[in-house]
N, C-alpha and C positions, 0 to 999 in steps of 0.2 A: 671431661672430654673423652677419656678412654671409654667411658660407659656409653656415650652417644655413638662413638665410632663403632663399638662392638654391636650395638643395636642395628646400625645401618648395614653392617656386614651380614648379620643374621637375617635381616629382611631380604637383602640381595640374594643370599644363598637359598632362602625359601622360595623366592620368586623364580630363581633359576631352576630349582628342583621341580616346581609346579609346571613351568614351561616345558622342561624336558619330559616330565611325566605325561603331559598332554600330547606332546609330539610323538612319544612312544605309543600312546593309545590310539593315535590316528591310523586308520587303515585305508589304504588306497588299493582297490581291487581292479583287475583287468579282465574284461570280457572279450574273447576272441570271436570274430564274426566271419566275414568272407570278403570278396572283392567289392568295391563300390559299383553300383549299377544294379545289384540284386536287392534282395529284401533283408538278408542277414545283417548287413552293415547298418542301414537306417534304423532297424528295430533295436539292434545292439546299442546304437547311439541314444535312442529314445529311453531305453531302460537305464543306461549309465547316467544320462542327464537327470532322470527322475530320482534315482538313488542318491546322487550327489546333492541334488536340491533339497530333498526331504531328510536325508540322514547325515548330511554334512555337519550340522550342529552337534551330532553325536559322535563325530570323528570318523564317519564312514563315507568314502567317496568311491566312484567307479569311473573308469574310462574305457572306451571301445577302441579296439585295434582291428585293422584289416588283416586278412590272412588268405590262404588258398582254399579256405572252407573247412568242411567237416573233418577231412583227413588230417590236415595240419592241426586243427583244433584239438583232436584227440592227443596228438603228440605234445602240443603246448601245455595241456593239462598234466600229462605224464611228467614233463620236464619242469613243472612249476614255473613255466614262463607265462601262464595265464591262470587265473583263478576260476573263471567261468568260461563257458564256450557254448555257442549255439551249434547244434548238430542235427543232421537229418535223422529221422527215425531209422532208416535203413542202415546208415553208417553206425549209429549207436548199437543196433542189433548185431551187426557184423563184428564190431570191435568187442562187445561184451561176450558174445558167444564163440568168438574165434572162428568166424566164417569168412568166406570171400578172401580179400587180401590179408586178413588176419588168421587165415586157416592154421589151426593148431597153436596160435599165439594170441590168446584173448587178452584184451586190455581192460584192466579192472580199476584203473586210477581215475574213475569218474562215478558220479551219482546223479540221478535226475533231480531237478528242482521243480520244473513245471512244463507242461506242453504249452507251446506258444501259438502256432498257427499251422495251417496245412502248407506244405511245400508243393505247389501246383506245377505239374509238368507242362512246359511250353517247348514243344519241338517245332521250330519255325523252318519253313521251306518256301522258296520262290514258287508262286502259284503255277508256273508253267510246268513244274515237275509234280504237282499235287493232283494227280489224275482222279483219285478217289477221296482226297482230303482226309486220309487217316494215316496212322503211323507207318504202315507198310509202304507208303509212297517214297520213303527214304531209299527203297530199292532202286528207284529211278535215278539216283545220283551215285550209283556204285562207282567207286574209284575217284570220285570228285572230292573237293575240299569241304569238310564239315567241321564246325567248331563244337567240340565235345565238352569243353571246360578246361580249367587249369589242371596241370598234371598233379595227380594225387588228391584232387579236391573231391568233395562229396558230389559235386555236379558231374564230374567225369564218371565216378563210381556208379551213381544212380542211373545215369544215361546208358552206360554199358551193360548194367544189370538188366534194365528193361529191354534193350535191343537184343541181348543174348537170349533172354527168355522167349523172345518172339522169333528166334531162328536166324538172326543176322549173324554173319561171320565177322567178328570184331577185328580180325586181322586183315581181311581182304576187301570188305565192303566199302570202307571209307579211307580217305586220305585225311587224317586228323589234323586240325589246328587246335592248339591248347591255349585258348584265350579267355579272359574274364568277360563279364556280361556286357559292359559298355563297349569294349574292344570288339566283341563278337558282332554287335549291332552295326558298328562302324565298318567292319570287314564285309558284312552283307551289303551295306550301302555302297561300298566301293567295289562290289562284285569280286571280292577276294575269296569268299566262301559262298556256298549255295544254301547253307542252312546252319542252324545253331540250336544248341540244347541249353535252355534257360529255366531251371526249376526254381520257382520263387512264388511268394504270395502276391497275387494281383492286387492293384496294377503294378507291374514291374517296369521300371523306367527304361530298361533296355528294349523291352517289347514295344512300349509307347514310342520310343525313338525309332524303331524299325518301321512301325505302321505310319508314323508321321513323316519320316524322311523318304522312305521308299514308296509307301502307298499301300493301302489295304487292297487295292486291285492287283498288286504284284506280289504280296507276301501273305502267308497264312500260318496260323497255329494249327497243327494237325490234331484230328480227333483220335480217340481210342474207342473201339467197339467193345461191347460187353464181353464178347468171346476173347478179345485180346487182353482185357483186364483180368479175366479168369485165368488165362494162361500165365500171365506175369505173376499172379498170386500163388501159383504152384511152387515158385522158387522162393519168394519172400513175401509173405502175406501182410504187407504193410500199406499197400495202396488201396484206395477206394475211389468211387466215382466222384467227379467234381465238375460242375458246370460253371464256366466263365460267362456271365451274362453279356448279351449284345450291348455294345456301347462302352464296354470297359476300356477298349483301346480305340484310337482315332480311326473312324471309318469302319469299325467292326460291326457288321449289320446282323449277324446271326450268333447264337450261342456257340461256344466252343465246348465240345464234350470230351474233356480230358480226364486225367486221374491225379490223385494227390496222396502224399504221405505226411505224417506229422513231423514238425520240427520241434525240438525241445531245448530247454536251457539245462546245461550240465554244469557240475561244479566238482572241484577236487574233493575227495572223501575226507581230507583233514581240515576242511573249512569249519570255522566256529559254528556250532549249532545255533547260537543266539543270533549271529549275523545273518545266516541263511533265513532264519525265522523273520527277522526284521526286514530283510530285502523282499521276501514274499509278501509280507504284510503291507509293505510300501507299494508293491506292484498292484495288488488286488484292492487297495484302498484308493488308487489313483488311476483307474483305467481310462477315465475321460482324458487325462493328460496324454496317455499313450495313444489313444484314438486320434487325437489332434496331430500327433507326430507322424503316424503312418497308418494307412487304412488296414494293412494286414493285421495290426494289433487288435482290431475289432473281433478277431477270432479268440482272443484271450478271455476266457470265462472260467470262473471258479468251478462251475459244475462240470467242466471238461478238462480241468487242470491235470488230471492224471490219466486221461484217455490215451491209449496207444503208447504209453511210455515203455521203451525197450530195456531200460536200465533201472535197477532198484533206486528208491528215493534216498536222499540224504536225510539223516535223523532230524535235522532242523526242519526239513520240509514235512516229514512225517508228523512232527509236533504241531506244525502250523495247520495242516489239513485236518488233523484230529480235533484241533481247537475249533474248526469250522463244521464239525460233525460229518466229515467225509470218511467213509469206510475205506481202509487201505487194504487192497488184495495182498495175500501172503507173498505173491511173486515180487511185489514192490518193496518188501521189507529186506533191507540189506542184512546178510548173514554175518 
C-alpha cells in the first residue's frame, strides 16, 4: 500500500511540475495601438488575433490595447506596460533621434520589427470653407474649433508638424479640440468642430462615417500640392505622395491627392529574439488572413518590410529578414 501511495504522489508531483512549467513557458504579449475608429487599433487586433491563433499551441499569445497613439506607445514600451507598439514613422524618428517633443531626450527603449502600412493624412473640412480644396484652406477657419487628435498622440504631433512646416501659427490659428477619431467625426456631424485631423490607412471608419452621415457634398478631405509636400519634407523627410482613389469613401467622386508616412511595428529591445522571429514568420506566412481583417494590411509586403524604418531593427527581425535574403542597411543594425 505504501508503495502504491508513493507512486501516486510521485505522479501527482510530476503532473504539477509539468503544468507549472508549461504555465511559466506561456507568454502573453501586449501590442499598443491607438483609439478605436482609426487604423492602428483594427490592425493591432488583426495581428494579435493571428499570433494567438497560430502560435498559441507554442505558448505565445498576443492582445491589442487601445491607447492615445504613438506618443503613449513610446512610453508604454519604455515602462514595460506594452511589449509591442504601432508607431508613426515621424514619431519613431523624433523619439529615436531626440527631436521635436523629445528634443535632447532621445528614447532608445524600442526596436523596429516591420513596416506595416502608410499613415495617410486626412485633413477634413466642411466644403464651405474649402475654397481651393488644399491644406491651406484651413486658414479659412482661423480661431474656430478644429480636432487635432488626442493630447500627446501621434495624430496631434504629426498634424502640428505638418501645419507648422506650412507656416501655420499653432498657438493662434486654431481653437483645438483633442478628440479621438470616431469622436471627431461625431463632433463634425454635430457641428461642434469645423474640421478634423485623421491620419490612418484608408478606408478609415471615421472618414467613412463623416462622408456617410454629413454627406460628400458638405465635407472634403483636403489635397496637398507638390510644393506643399516639398516644404513639409524640409523639416522631416518622412512623407511621400499618396492618392486615395475615387470611391474609397461614400460619394467621393474624385481622387484625393494627399500625403503619407510609414507606420511600423516596434518592440522592446529585451524581447526574445526567437519570439520576434516567430511572430514575423507568422505575419508574413499569413498575409491573406490579415488582408481579410483590414484593407490597410494589404500594404504589408515582405519586399517593403524595412522601407522607411526610422529605428534600428530588433536582432530577431534581422535574423528573419536575412533568412529571406533581404539585405539589411547598416543604419538598421542596432549598435
